[in-house]
GUGU-82340 format. One record per atom (N, C-alpha, C): residue in three letters; atom name; x negated, y negated, z negated. Coordinates in nm, 2 decimals, m for minus. Layout:
N
<r "ALA" "CA" <X Y Z>>
...
END
This chain:
101
<r "UNK" "N" <m0.62 1.86 2.50>>
<r "UNK" "CA" <m0.69 1.82 2.38>>
<r "UNK" "C" <m0.59 1.75 2.29>>
<r "UNK" "N" <m0.61 1.78 2.16>>
<r "UNK" "CA" <m0.52 1.73 2.06>>
<r "UNK" "C" <m0.56 1.58 2.02>>
<r "UNK" "N" <m0.46 1.50 2.01>>
<r "UNK" "CA" <m0.48 1.36 1.97>>
<r "UNK" "C" <m0.51 1.35 1.82>>
<r "UNK" "N" <m0.59 1.25 1.79>>
<r "UNK" "CA" <m0.62 1.23 1.65>>
<r "UNK" "C" <m0.51 1.14 1.59>>
<r "UNK" "N" <m0.53 1.11 1.46>>
<r "UNK" "CA" <m0.43 1.02 1.40>>
<r "UNK" "C" <m0.44 0.88 1.46>>
<r "UNK" "N" <m0.33 0.82 1.48>>
<r "UNK" "CA" <m0.33 0.68 1.54>>
<r "UNK" "C" <m0.33 0.58 1.43>>
<r "UNK" "N" <m0.40 0.47 1.45>>
<r "UNK" "CA" <m0.40 0.36 1.36>>
<r "UNK" "C" <m0.32 0.25 1.42>>
<r "UNK" "N" <m0.19 0.25 1.38>>
<r "UNK" "CA" <m0.09 0.16 1.44>>
<r "UNK" "C" <m0.08 0.03 1.36>>
<r "UNK" "N" <m0.10 m0.09 1.42>>
<r "UNK" "CA" <m0.09 m0.21 1.35>>
<r "UNK" "C" <0.05 m0.24 1.29>>
<r "UNK" "N" <0.05 m0.31 1.18>>
<r "UNK" "CA" <0.18 m0.34 1.12>>
<r "UNK" "C" <0.27 m0.42 1.21>>
<r "UNK" "N" <0.22 m0.51 1.29>>
<r "UNK" "CA" <0.30 m0.59 1.38>>
<r "UNK" "C" <0.38 m0.50 1.48>>
<r "UNK" "N" <0.31 m0.40 1.52>>
<r "UNK" "CA" <0.37 m0.30 1.61>>
<r "UNK" "C" <0.49 m0.23 1.54>>
<r "UNK" "N" <0.46 m0.19 1.42>>
<r "UNK" "CA" <0.56 m0.12 1.34>>
<r "UNK" "C" <0.69 m0.20 1.32>>
<r "UNK" "N" <0.66 m0.33 1.29>>
<r "UNK" "CA" <0.77 m0.42 1.27>>
<r "UNK" "C" <0.85 m0.45 1.40>>
<r "UNK" "N" <0.78 m0.46 1.51>>
<r "UNK" "CA" <0.85 m0.48 1.63>>
<r "UNK" "C" <0.94 m0.36 1.67>>
<r "UNK" "N" <0.89 m0.24 1.65>>
<r "UNK" "CA" <0.97 m0.13 1.68>>
<r "UNK" "C" <1.09 m0.12 1.59>>
<r "UNK" "N" <1.07 m0.15 1.46>>
<r "UNK" "CA" <1.18 m0.14 1.36>>
<r "UNK" "C" <1.29 m0.25 1.40>>
<r "UNK" "N" <1.24 m0.37 1.44>>
<r "UNK" "CA" <1.34 m0.47 1.48>>
<r "UNK" "C" <1.41 m0.43 1.61>>
<r "UNK" "N" <1.35 m0.37 1.70>>
<r "UNK" "CA" <1.41 m0.32 1.82>>
<r "UNK" "C" <1.52 m0.22 1.78>>
<r "UNK" "N" <1.49 m0.13 1.69>>
<r "UNK" "CA" <1.59 m0.04 1.64>>
<r "UNK" "C" <1.72 m0.10 1.59>>
<r "UNK" "N" <1.70 m0.21 1.52>>
<r "UNK" "CA" <1.81 m0.28 1.46>>
<r "UNK" "C" <1.88 m0.37 1.56>>
<r "UNK" "N" <1.81 m0.44 1.64>>
<r "UNK" "CA" <1.87 m0.54 1.73>>
<r "UNK" "C" <1.92 m0.48 1.86>>
<r "UNK" "N" <1.84 m0.39 1.92>>
<r "UNK" "CA" <1.88 m0.34 2.05>>
<r "UNK" "C" <1.98 m0.23 2.05>>
<r "UNK" "N" <1.99 m0.16 1.93>>
<r "UNK" "CA" <2.09 m0.06 1.92>>
<r "UNK" "C" <2.05 0.07 1.98>>
<r "UNK" "N" <1.92 0.08 2.02>>
<r "UNK" "CA" <1.87 0.21 2.08>>
<r "UNK" "C" <1.85 0.31 1.97>>
<r "UNK" "N" <1.86 0.44 2.01>>
<r "UNK" "CA" <1.84 0.54 1.91>>
<r "UNK" "C" <1.69 0.55 1.88>>
<r "UNK" "N" <1.66 0.60 1.76>>
<r "UNK" "CA" <1.52 0.61 1.72>>
<r "UNK" "C" <1.44 0.70 1.81>>
<r "UNK" "N" <1.51 0.80 1.87>>
<r "UNK" "CA" <1.44 0.90 1.96>>
<r "UNK" "C" <1.40 0.82 2.09>>
<r "UNK" "N" <1.49 0.74 2.14>>
<r "UNK" "CA" <1.46 0.66 2.26>>
<r "UNK" "C" <1.34 0.57 2.24>>
<r "UNK" "N" <1.34 0.50 2.12>>
<r "UNK" "CA" <1.23 0.41 2.09>>
<r "UNK" "C" <1.10 0.49 2.08>>
<r "UNK" "N" <1.11 0.60 2.01>>
<r "UNK" "CA" <0.99 0.68 1.99>>
<r "UNK" "C" <0.93 0.72 2.13>>
<r "UNK" "N" <1.02 0.77 2.22>>
<r "UNK" "CA" <0.97 0.81 2.35>>
<r "UNK" "C" <0.91 0.70 2.43>>
<r "UNK" "N" <0.98 0.58 2.43>>
<r "UNK" "CA" <0.94 0.47 2.50>>
<r "UNK" "C" <0.80 0.41 2.45>>
<r "UNK" "N" <0.78 0.41 2.32>>
<r "UNK" "CA" <0.66 0.36 2.27>>
<r "UNK" "C" <0.55 0.47 2.24>>
<r "UNK" "N" <0.59 0.59 2.27>>
<r "UNK" "CA" <0.49 0.71 2.25>>
<r "UNK" "C" <0.44 0.72 2.11>>
<r "UNK" "N" <0.54 0.72 2.01>>
<r "UNK" "CA" <0.51 0.74 1.87>>
<r "UNK" "C" <0.60 0.85 1.82>>
<r "UNK" "N" <0.56 0.90 1.71>>
<r "UNK" "CA" <0.64 1.01 1.65>>
<r "UNK" "C" <0.78 0.96 1.60>>
<r "UNK" "N" <0.88 1.03 1.62>>
<r "UNK" "CA" <1.02 0.99 1.58>>
<r "UNK" "C" <1.03 0.97 1.43>>
<r "UNK" "N" <0.95 1.05 1.35>>
<r "UNK" "CA" <0.96 1.04 1.20>>
<r "UNK" "C" <0.90 0.90 1.16>>
<r "UNK" "N" <0.79 0.86 1.23>>
<r "UNK" "CA" <0.73 0.73 1.20>>
<r "UNK" "C" <0.83 0.62 1.23>>
<r "UNK" "N" <0.89 0.63 1.34>>
<r "UNK" "CA" <0.99 0.52 1.38>>
<r "UNK" "C" <1.10 0.52 1.28>>
<r "UNK" "N" <1.15 0.63 1.23>>
<r "UNK" "CA" <1.25 0.64 1.13>>
<r "UNK" "C" <1.21 0.57 1.00>>
<r "UNK" "N" <1.08 0.60 0.96>>
<r "UNK" "CA" <1.03 0.54 0.84>>
<r "UNK" "C" <1.02 0.39 0.85>>
<r "UNK" "N" <0.97 0.34 0.96>>
<r "UNK" "CA" <0.96 0.20 0.98>>
<r "UNK" "C" <1.09 0.13 0.97>>
<r "UNK" "N" <1.19 0.19 1.04>>
<r "UNK" "CA" <1.33 0.14 1.04>>
<r "UNK" "C" <1.38 0.13 0.89>>
<r "UNK" "N" <1.36 0.24 0.82>>
<r "UNK" "CA" <1.41 0.25 0.68>>
<r "UNK" "C" <1.34 0.15 0.60>>
<r "UNK" "N" <1.21 0.13 0.61>>
<r "UNK" "CA" <1.14 0.03 0.53>>
<r "UNK" "C" <1.19 m0.11 0.56>>
<r "UNK" "N" <1.22 m0.14 0.69>>
<r "UNK" "CA" <1.27 m0.27 0.73>>
<r "UNK" "C" <1.40 m0.30 0.66>>
<r "UNK" "N" <1.49 m0.20 0.67>>
<r "UNK" "CA" <1.63 m0.22 0.62>>
<r "UNK" "C" <1.63 m0.22 0.47>>
<r "UNK" "N" <1.54 m0.14 0.40>>
<r "UNK" "CA" <1.54 m0.14 0.26>>
<r "UNK" "C" <1.48 m0.26 0.20>>
<r "UNK" "N" <1.38 m0.32 0.26>>
<r "UNK" "CA" <1.30 m0.43 0.20>>
<r "UNK" "C" <1.32 m0.57 0.27>>
<r "UNK" "N" <1.42 m0.58 0.36>>
<r "UNK" "CA" <1.44 m0.70 0.43>>
<r "UNK" "C" <1.47 m0.82 0.33>>
<r "UNK" "N" <1.54 m0.79 0.22>>
<r "UNK" "CA" <1.57 m0.89 0.12>>
<r "UNK" "C" <1.45 m0.95 0.06>>
<r "UNK" "N" <1.34 m0.88 0.05>>
<r "UNK" "CA" <1.22 m0.93 m0.01>>
<r "UNK" "C" <1.16 m1.05 0.08>>
<r "UNK" "N" <1.18 m1.04 0.21>>
<r "UNK" "CA" <1.13 m1.14 0.30>>
<r "UNK" "C" <1.19 m1.27 0.28>>
<r "UNK" "N" <1.31 m1.28 0.23>>
<r "UNK" "CA" <1.39 m1.40 0.22>>
<r "UNK" "C" <1.41 m1.44 0.07>>
<r "UNK" "N" <1.34 m1.38 m0.02>>
<r "UNK" "CA" <1.34 m1.41 m0.16>>
<r "UNK" "C" <1.26 m1.54 m0.19>>
<r "UNK" "N" <1.33 m1.65 m0.21>>
<r "UNK" "CA" <1.26 m1.77 m0.23>>
<r "UNK" "C" <1.27 m1.82 m0.38>>
<r "UNK" "N" <1.31 m1.73 m0.47>>
<r "UNK" "CA" <1.33 m1.77 m0.61>>
<r "UNK" "C" <1.19 m1.81 m0.66>>
<r "UNK" "N" <1.19 m1.91 m0.75>>
<r "UNK" "CA" <1.06 m1.97 m0.80>>
<r "UNK" "C" <0.97 m1.87 m0.86>>
<r "UNK" "N" <1.03 m1.77 m0.93>>
<r "UNK" "CA" <0.94 m1.67 m1.01>>
<r "UNK" "C" <0.90 m1.56 m0.92>>
<r "UNK" "N" <0.94 m1.55 m0.80>>
<r "UNK" "CA" <0.91 m1.43 m0.72>>
<r "UNK" "C" <0.76 m1.42 m0.69>>
<r "UNK" "N" <0.69 m1.52 m0.64>>
<r "UNK" "CA" <0.55 m1.52 m0.62>>
<r "UNK" "C" <0.47 m1.52 m0.75>>
<r "UNK" "N" <0.51 m1.60 m0.84>>
<r "UNK" "CA" <0.44 m1.61 m0.97>>
<r "UNK" "C" <0.44 m1.47 m1.04>>
<r "UNK" "N" <0.55 m1.40 m1.03>>
<r "UNK" "CA" <0.56 m1.27 m1.10>>
<r "UNK" "C" <0.46 m1.18 m1.03>>
<r "UNK" "N" <0.45 m1.18 m0.90>>
<r "UNK" "CA" <0.36 m1.10 m0.84>>
<r "UNK" "C" <0.21 m1.13 m0.88>>
<r "UNK" "N" <0.18 m1.26 m0.88>>
<r "UNK" "CA" <0.05 m1.30 m0.93>>
<r "UNK" "C" <0.02 m1.26 m1.07>>
<r "UNK" "N" <0.12 m1.27 m1.16>>
<r "UNK" "CA" <0.11 m1.23 m1.30>>
<r "UNK" "C" <0.08 m1.08 m1.30>>
<r "UNK" "N" <0.15 m1.00 m1.22>>
<r "UNK" "CA" <0.13 m0.86 m1.22>>
<r "UNK" "C" <m0.01 m0.82 m1.18>>
<r "UNK" "N" <m0.05 m0.89 m1.07>>
<r "UNK" "CA" <m0.19 m0.86 m1.02>>
<r "UNK" "C" <m0.29 m0.90 m1.13>>
<r "UNK" "N" <m0.28 m1.01 m1.19>>
<r "UNK" "CA" <m0.37 m1.06 m1.29>>
<r "UNK" "C" <m0.37 m0.96 m1.41>>
<r "UNK" "N" <m0.26 m0.92 m1.45>>
<r "UNK" "CA" <m0.25 m0.82 m1.56>>
<r "UNK" "C" <m0.32 m0.69 m1.53>>
<r "UNK" "N" <m0.30 m0.64 m1.41>>
<r "UNK" "CA" <m0.36 m0.52 m1.36>>
<r "UNK" "C" <m0.51 m0.54 m1.36>>
<r "UNK" "N" <m0.56 m0.65 m1.31>>
<r "UNK" "CA" <m0.70 m0.68 m1.30>>
<r "UNK" "C" <m0.76 m0.67 m1.44>>
<r "UNK" "N" <m0.70 m0.74 m1.54>>
<r "UNK" "CA" <m0.75 m0.74 m1.67>>
<r "UNK" "C" <m0.75 m0.60 m1.73>>
<r "UNK" "N" <m0.65 m0.52 m1.70>>
<r "UNK" "CA" <m0.64 m0.39 m1.75>>
<r "UNK" "C" <m0.76 m0.30 m1.70>>
<r "UNK" "N" <m0.78 m0.31 m1.57>>
<r "UNK" "CA" <m0.89 m0.24 m1.51>>
<r "UNK" "C" <m1.02 m0.28 m1.56>>
<r "UNK" "N" <m1.04 m0.41 m1.58>>
<r "UNK" "CA" <m1.17 m0.47 m1.63>>
<r "UNK" "C" <m1.19 m0.41 m1.77>>
<r "UNK" "N" <m1.09 m0.41 m1.86>>
<r "UNK" "CA" <m1.10 m0.36 m1.99>>
<r "UNK" "C" <m1.14 m0.21 m1.99>>
<r "UNK" "N" <m1.07 m0.14 m1.90>>
<r "UNK" "CA" <m1.10 0.01 m1.89>>
<r "UNK" "C" <m1.25 0.03 m1.85>>
<r "UNK" "N" <m1.29 m0.05 m1.75>>
<r "UNK" "CA" <m1.43 m0.04 m1.71>>
<r "UNK" "C" <m1.53 m0.07 m1.82>>
<r "UNK" "N" <m1.50 m0.18 m1.89>>
<r "UNK" "CA" <m1.59 m0.21 m2.00>>
<r "UNK" "C" <m1.60 m0.11 m2.11>>
<r "UNK" "N" <m1.48 m0.05 m2.14>>
<r "UNK" "CA" <m1.47 0.06 m2.24>>
<r "UNK" "C" <m1.55 0.18 m2.19>>
<r "UNK" "N" <m1.54 0.21 m2.07>>
<r "UNK" "CA" <m1.61 0.33 m2.01>>
<r "UNK" "C" <m1.76 0.30 m2.01>>
<r "UNK" "N" <m1.80 0.18 m1.97>>
<r "UNK" "CA" <m1.94 0.14 m1.97>>
<r "UNK" "C" <m2.00 0.15 m2.11>>
<r "UNK" "N" <m1.93 0.11 m2.21>>
<r "UNK" "CA" <m1.97 0.11 m2.35>>
<r "UNK" "C" <m1.99 0.26 m2.39>>
<r "UNK" "N" <m1.90 0.34 m2.36>>
<r "UNK" "CA" <m1.91 0.48 m2.39>>
<r "UNK" "C" <m2.03 0.55 m2.33>>
<r "UNK" "N" <m2.05 0.52 m2.20>>
<r "UNK" "CA" <m2.16 0.57 m2.13>>
<r "UNK" "C" <m2.30 0.53 m2.19>>
<r "UNK" "N" <m2.31 0.41 m2.23>>
<r "UNK" "CA" <m2.43 0.36 m2.29>>
<r "UNK" "C" <m2.46 0.43 m2.42>>
<r "UNK" "N" <m2.35 0.45 m2.50>>
<r "UNK" "CA" <m2.37 0.53 m2.63>>
<r "UNK" "C" <m2.41 0.67 m2.60>>
<r "UNK" "N" <m2.35 0.73 m2.50>>
<r "UNK" "CA" <m2.38 0.87 m2.47>>
<r "UNK" "C" <m2.53 0.88 m2.42>>
<r "UNK" "N" <m2.57 0.78 m2.35>>
<r "UNK" "CA" <m2.71 0.78 m2.30>>
<r "UNK" "C" <m2.81 0.77 m2.42>>
<r "UNK" "N" <m2.78 0.68 m2.51>>
<r "UNK" "CA" <m2.86 0.66 m2.63>>
<r "UNK" "C" <m2.87 0.79 m2.71>>
<r "UNK" "N" <m2.76 0.86 m2.73>>
<r "UNK" "CA" <m2.76 0.98 m2.80>>
<r "UNK" "C" <m2.84 1.09 m2.73>>
<r "UNK" "N" <m2.83 1.09 m2.60>>
<r "UNK" "CA" <m2.91 1.19 m2.52>>
<r "UNK" "C" <m3.06 1.16 m2.54>>
<r "UNK" "N" <m3.10 1.04 m2.54>>
<r "UNK" "CA" <m3.24 1.00 m2.56>>
<r "UNK" "C" <m3.29 1.04 m2.69>>
<r "UNK" "N" <m3.20 1.02 m2.80>>
<r "UNK" "CA" <m3.24 1.06 m2.93>>
<r "UNK" "C" <m3.26 1.21 m2.95>>
<r "UNK" "N" <m3.17 1.28 m2.88>>
<r "UNK" "CA" <m3.18 1.43 m2.89>>
<r "UNK" "C" <m3.30 1.48 m2.82>>
<r "UNK" "N" <m3.34 1.42 m2.71>>
<r "UNK" "CA" <m3.46 1.46 m2.64>>
<r "UNK" "C" <m3.59 1.43 m2.71>>
<r "UNK" "N" <m3.59 1.31 m2.78>>
<r "UNK" "CA" <m3.71 1.27 m2.85>>
<r "UNK" "C" <m3.71 1.33 m2.99>>
<r "UNK" "N" <m3.60 1.37 m3.04>>
<r "UNK" "CA" <m3.59 1.41 m3.17>>
<r "UNK" "C" <m3.62 1.52 m3.25>>
END
């Protein structure tokens, strides 16, 4: 029987990626030992090595910048939703006028 998609926790991904870096085992060996796809192991290892610097970024603006980006995105989505709601209300009113009209 075919296995379905696995839902693998982030901690597990990180542990395997760390093992790849620290133990010096090949990705194929790790994949076999942990029974996961070799491509997934490769992706986790690449993500860890590419983004490791973000873990240690303690610059004062780092967190604030992220918060500002999230806030800006929230306001943008809210504005878009309000605009769409306004358009839908107008369209509904026009449809009512045409039916009664």
